[in-house]
C-alpha positions as CSV (number, residue, x, y, z in Angstrom):
1,M,112.3,79.1,113.3
2,M,108.1,79.3,112.5
3,E,108.1,82.4,114.7
4,Q,110.8,84.1,113.6
5,D,109.1,83.5,109.8
6,T,105.6,84.7,111.3
7,V,106.9,87.6,112.9
8,K,109.2,88.8,109.6
9,L,106.4,88.5,107.3
10,L,103.8,90.2,109.6
11,R,106.5,92.8,109.8
12,E,107.2,93.2,106.1
13,C,102.6,93.4,105.3
14,D,103.0,95.8,108.1
15,A,105.3,98.1,106.5
16,G,103.4,97.4,102.9
17,I,100.4,98.4,104.6
18,K,101.5,101.8,105.8
19,M,102.9,102.2,102.8
20,G,99.9,102.0,100.9
21,V,97.8,104.2,103.2
22,A,100.2,106.9,102.5
23,S,100.4,106.8,99.0
24,I,96.5,106.8,99.1
25,D,96.5,109.6,101.1
26,K,98.9,111.6,99.4
27,V,96.9,111.5,96.0
28,V,92.9,110.9,96.9
29,D,92.7,114.8,97.3
30,Y,93.6,115.1,93.5
31,V,91.2,112.5,92.2
32,N,88.5,114.3,90.0
33,N,86.6,111.0,89.1
34,K,83.9,110.0,92.3
35,E,84.2,106.2,91.5
36,F,88.0,106.3,91.3
37,K,88.0,108.5,94.8
38,E,85.3,106.0,96.2
39,S,87.7,102.7,95.1
40,L,90.9,104.6,96.8
41,I,88.7,105.1,100.0
42,R,87.4,101.6,100.4
43,C,90.9,100.4,99.6
44,K,91.9,102.0,102.4
45,D,89.6,101.4,104.6
46,R,90.2,97.6,103.6
47,H,94.0,98.0,104.3
48,E,93.2,99.6,108.1
49,K,91.0,96.6,108.9
50,L,93.6,94.2,107.7
51,R,96.3,96.5,109.5
52,T,94.2,96.1,112.8
53,E,94.4,92.1,112.4
54,I,98.1,92.3,111.4
55,E,99.2,94.8,114.9
56,A,96.6,92.2,117.1
57,L,98.8,89.3,115.3
58,L,101.9,91.0,116.0
59,A,101.1,92.1,119.6
60,G,100.9,88.2,120.3
61,Y,104.7,87.9,119.6
62,D,105.6,91.2,121.3
63,D,106.4,93.0,118.2
64,Q,105.6,96.5,117.4
65,G,105.5,96.5,113.7
66,K,108.0,98.0,111.1
67,E,107.9,101.4,109.5
68,P,108.1,101.2,105.8
69,N,111.7,101.3,104.3
70,P,113.1,105.5,104.5
71,M,114.3,105.3,100.9
72,A,111.5,103.5,99.4
73,K,109.3,106.1,100.9
74,G,111.4,108.7,99.4
75,M,111.6,107.6,96.2
76,S,107.9,107.3,96.1
77,W,107.4,110.6,98.0
78,V,109.9,112.5,95.2
79,K,108.2,110.1,92.0
80,T,104.9,110.5,93.3
81,N,105.3,114.8,93.6
82,M,107.1,114.9,90.6
83,K,104.5,113.5,88.7
84,L,101.5,115.8,90.4
85,A,103.6,118.6,89.7
86,M,103.7,118.0,86.1
87,D,99.9,116.6,85.7
88,E,97.5,116.2,88.3
89,S,95.5,114.2,85.9
90,D,93.5,110.9,87.3
91,H,95.4,109.2,84.7
92,T,98.6,110.2,86.5
93,I,97.1,108.9,89.7
94,A,96.1,105.9,88.5
95,S,99.6,105.4,86.8
96,L,101.0,105.9,90.2
97,M,99.1,103.6,92.2
98,T,99.4,100.9,89.8
99,D,103.0,101.1,89.8
100,G,102.8,100.9,93.9
101,C,100.5,98.2,93.8
102,D,102.3,96.3,91.3
103,M,105.6,96.5,93.5
104,G,103.3,95.8,96.6
105,V,102.6,92.7,95.0
106,K,106.2,91.7,93.9
107,S,107.3,92.5,97.5
108,L,104.7,90.4,99.4
109,N,105.5,87.3,97.1
110,M,108.6,87.4,97.6
111,Y,108.4,87.4,101.2
112,L,105.8,84.6,101.0
113,N,108.8,82.9,99.6
114,Q,111.5,83.9,101.4
115,Y,109.8,83.5,105.2
116,K,108.3,80.1,104.6
117,A,108.4,78.6,108.0
118,A,105.7,81.2,108.4
119,D,102.3,79.9,110.0
120,Q,99.6,79.5,108.0
121,K,97.5,82.5,109.7
122,S,100.4,85.0,108.5
123,K,100.6,83.4,105.1
124,N,97.0,84.2,104.8
125,V,97.2,87.7,105.6
126,A,99.6,88.2,103.2
127,K,97.6,86.6,100.5
128,K,94.2,88.9,101.7
129,L,96.9,92.1,101.2
130,I,98.0,90.9,97.6
131,D,94.3,90.2,97.2
132,L,93.7,93.9,97.8
133,E,96.3,95.5,96.0
134,E,95.7,93.3,92.7
135,K,91.8,94.4,93.1
136,L,92.6,98.2,93.5
137,T,95.2,97.9,90.3
138,A,91.9,95.8,88.3
139,D,89.5,98.7,89.7
140,I,91.2,101.7,88.5
141,R,93.0,100.2,85.6
142,K,90.2,101.7,83.2
143,F,91.5,105.4,84.8
144,L,95.2,104.6,83.1
């Protein structure tokens, strides 16, 4: 059970990181404020480093990871495109990103509770990802 929960938690972290990186990639070129743009790029870099760690852990279980849920990905794409079509301001982008981070934090905490038997290393990875999402939200709150 521990190994199964560990792999499931790592997969969810992997999917969450992929979703976060794709979201940043989608909006970063629209950002006007230099500090805001740098925060997004720094967060993306940290996500990618954590993803490398997750991939190594998953490889130890001979697992390839997980892609984001296609429905969630599609809904995010539609929401982002609609909001940006109406208003490409930093305010709009900060709002989109904080909403995404909040959803990620909520989901990751749910998975931590769901996969209680996961090993401590995978739980720590999930907590690192939660911290990254919460830090980005705090950093960009001033652009709301």
